C-alpha positions in Angstrom: -14.1 42.9 -13.7 -14.9 40.4 -10.1 -11.0 40.3 -9.9 -10.6 44.1 -10.1 -13.3 44.7 -7.6 -11.6 41.8 -4.9 -8.0 43.3 -5.4 -9.8 46.9 -4.6 -11.3 45.7 -1.4 -8.5 43.6 -0.3 -6.5 47.0 -0.8 -8.8 49.0 1.3 -8.9 46.2 3.7 -5.0 46.1 4.0 -5.4 50.0 4.6 -7.5 49.9 7.3 -5.5 47.3 9.2 -2.1 49.6 8.7 -4.0 52.8 9.8 -5.0 50.3 13.2 -1.4 49.3 14.1 -0.3 53.0 13.6 0.4 54.2 17.5 -1.7 56.9 18.5 -0.2 59.9 19.2 0.7 60.9 22.8 0.1 64.0 24.3 2.8 65.9 24.7 3.5 67.0 28.7 2.5 70.8 29.7 5.2 73.0 30.0 4.8 76.1 31.6 6.7 79.0 30.0 10.2 79.5 31.9 10.8 83.0 33.3 12.9 83.9 30.5 10.2 83.6 28.2 7.8 86.3 30.4 7.3 89.8 29.0 10.3 91.5 30.3 7.9 93.5 33.0 6.9 90.7 34.4 9.9 89.1 35.1 11.3 89.4 39.1 14.8 90.7 38.3 13.7 93.2 35.8 10.7 94.1 38.1 13.0 94.4 40.9 15.5 96.8 39.3 12.5 98.8 38.1 10.0 99.1 41.2 12.3 98.1 43.8 12.4 95.0 45.9 9.1 95.8 47.8 6.9 95.6 45.2 7.9 91.9 44.5 6.2 89.1 46.5 7.9 86.7 49.1 7.5 83.8 46.4 8.7 86.2 43.4 11.7 87.6 45.6 12.7 83.5 46.4 12.6 82.8 42.8 15.1 85.2 42.2 17.4 83.0 44.4 16.7 79.5 43.4 16.9 80.6 39.6 14.6 77.9 38.1 12.1 75.6 38.5 10.8 72.1 36.9 9.4 71.6 33.5 6.2 71.9 34.9 6.4 74.5 37.2 8.6 78.0 37.0 10.6 79.1 39.8 7.7 81.5 41.2 5.5 78.6 41.0 7.4 76.5 42.8 8.4 78.8 45.6 4.6 79.5 45.8 3.9 75.8 46.3 6.6 75.7 49.4 5.2 79.1 50.9 1.6 77.6 50.9 2.6 74.3 53.0 3.8 76.9 55.6 0.6 79.0 55.3 2.6 81.8 53.5 4.5 82.3 56.7 8.2 83.6 56.4 8.2 82.4 60.0 7.5 79.0 59.4 9.7 79.1 56.2 12.7 79.6 58.6 11.7 76.8 60.4 11.8 74.4 57.7 14.7 71.6 57.6 16.5 70.4 54.8 14.9 67.6 54.5 11.7 69.2 54.5 12.7 71.5 51.5 14.2 68.9 49.2 10.9 67.0 49.5 9.6 69.5 47.1 10.1 68.2 43.5 12.4 70.8 41.9 14.3 71.4 44.9 17.4 70.1 45.4 20.5 70.5 47.7 21.5 74.1 46.1 18.3 75.3 46.5 17.5 73.9 49.7 20.7 75.5 51.0 20.2 78.6 49.5 16.7 79.1 51.0 17.9 78.2 54.4 20.9 81.0 53.9 18.6 83.6 53.0 16.4 82.7 56.2 19.3 83.0 58.6 20.4 86.3 56.8 16.9 87.6 57.8 17.1 86.1 61.5 21.0 87.9 61.9 19.3 91.1 60.5 17.3 91.7 63.7 20.3 91.2 66.1 20.8 94.4 67.3 24.4 95.3 68.1 24.7 95.9 71.9 26.7 99.4 72.2 29.6 99.0 75.0 28.4 101.5 77.0 24.7 100.9 76.4 22.7 100.5 79.7 20.2 97.6 79.7 18.0 98.8 82.6 14.7 97.5 81.3 13.2 94.2 80.5 12.5 95.3 76.9 16.2 96.7 76.2 17.7 93.4 77.1 15.1 91.5 75.1 15.7 93.6 72.2 19.4 93.8 72.3 20.1 90.2 73.5 17.6 87.6 73.2 15.0 88.4 70.5 17.2 87.2 67.9 18.3 84.1 70.0 14.8 82.7 70.3 13.4 83.4 66.9 12.5 80.3 64.6 13.4 78.0 67.6 11.1 74.8 67.8 12.9 73.5 70.8 13.2 75.1 74.4 16.6 76.4 75.2 18.0 78.4 78.4 20.0 81.5 78.2 21.5 84.1 80.9 22.6 87.5 80.2 25.2 89.0 82.1 26.0 92.4 83.0 28.1 94.4 85.2 27.7 96.9 88.1 26.2 99.5 85.6 24.2 97.5 83.7 26.3 97.3 80.9 26.3 94.1 78.7 29.1 91.5 79.4 28.0 88.7 77.2 25.0 85.8 77.2 25.1 82.3 77.6 23.2 78.8 76.6 23.0 77.4 79.7 20.4 74.6 78.4 18.6 72.9 75.9 15.6 70.6 76.3 12.7 69.1 74.6 9.3 70.8 73.4 8.0 70.9 77.4 11.2 71.7 79.8 14.4 73.1 80.2 16.5 72.4 83.3 18.3 75.9 84.4 21.7 74.6 86.1 21.6 77.3 88.9 25.1 76.1 89.6 26.2 76.9 86.1 24.1 80.0 86.0 26.1 81.4 89.2 29.6 79.7 87.9 29.3 82.0 84.8 28.2 85.1 86.4 31.3 84.6 88.6 33.6 83.9 86.1 32.7 86.9 84.0 32.5 89.5 87.1 28.6 90.0 86.9 26.9 91.7 89.4 23.4 91.1 87.6 22.0 88.9 85.6 18.4 88.0 83.4 17.5 84.6 83.0 15.5 83.9 79.6 14.2 80.6 78.0 11.4 80.1 75.3 8.0 78.6 74.9 8.1 77.0 71.2 4.5 76.4 72.0 3.4 80.0 72.0 2.4 79.8 75.5 3.7 82.5 77.3 2.1 81.4 80.7 4.8 80.4 83.4 4.5 77.0 84.8 4.9 75.7 88.2 8.5 74.7 86.9 9.3 78.4 85.5 8.0 79.6 89.3 10.2 77.4 91.1 13.5 78.3 89.1 13.0 81.8 89.1 12.3 81.4 93.1 15.2 79.3 93.5 17.7 81.1 91.5 16.7 84.7 92.9 17.4 83.0 96.5 20.9 81.5 95.4 22.0 85.1 93.8 21.0 86.7 97.0 23.6 84.7 98.8 26.4 85.5 96.1 25.4 89.2 96.3 24.3 88.9 92.2 21.1 90.3 91.4 18.5 88.4 89.1 16.9 91.4 87.5 14.4 89.0 85.5 13.1 85.9 84.0 11.7 86.2 80.5 9.7 83.6 78.8 9.9 84.4 75.1 7.9 83.5 71.8 8.6 85.6 68.6 8.6 89.1 69.3 6.5 88.3 72.8 7.8 87.8 76.2 6.6 87.6 79.7 8.7 89.4 82.3 8.4 88.0 85.9 10.1 91.7 86.7 7.4 93.4 85.0 4.5 91.3 86.7 5.8 92.3 89.9 6.9 88.9 90.3 10.4 89.4 91.7 
């Protein structure tokens, strides 16, 4: 009897040891439901077809473009994270570089390029085609028709000149200089050379302030004054000098400084 009890005790001991040696079940990583697993009326593509694109959030529209997310984030959640990093601003999204986009887990080359291409399409959509006989006789017309789309999303300063004929019809627009975040060197000789080569009799100088301040600085004032003096010698009219940021501008002409 004693031997039987001892064998039973040993058996129970072995069973306990085996139980301790068995690996504990590892928790399975949480997985978000993929978009194709959502109810049909919640999927971005189906919602776009049924309710129109205006009914979708920015994240949902971008999710349609990138198609998929990661095991822990679906495409909508991934794009919400990207948008949150730029304060939900599409303008700031358009300024993001390839390296900044691919820093997000789940965004590789294809998705980054797709987002960048979409932002560029949005920028180009703002471009207003200048009609050959359209008279650009106000600074607002020049800004809307020729300059707004150029400076949108720019993070470095650039300087451009818009060339017009005697009737103030558009001839061309040319970039005459680029620089850092604080200054642009407007080459007056280059501006006049371009005007003469294009047979322009009037021009508008423009540059951007990425800092968002439209207040002209001392260099801006000096450049405007020197260019105006040089244009008078060549019998060319300097119609305006615009300082641009986004959809706003400062006009020397409108402020009575030309």
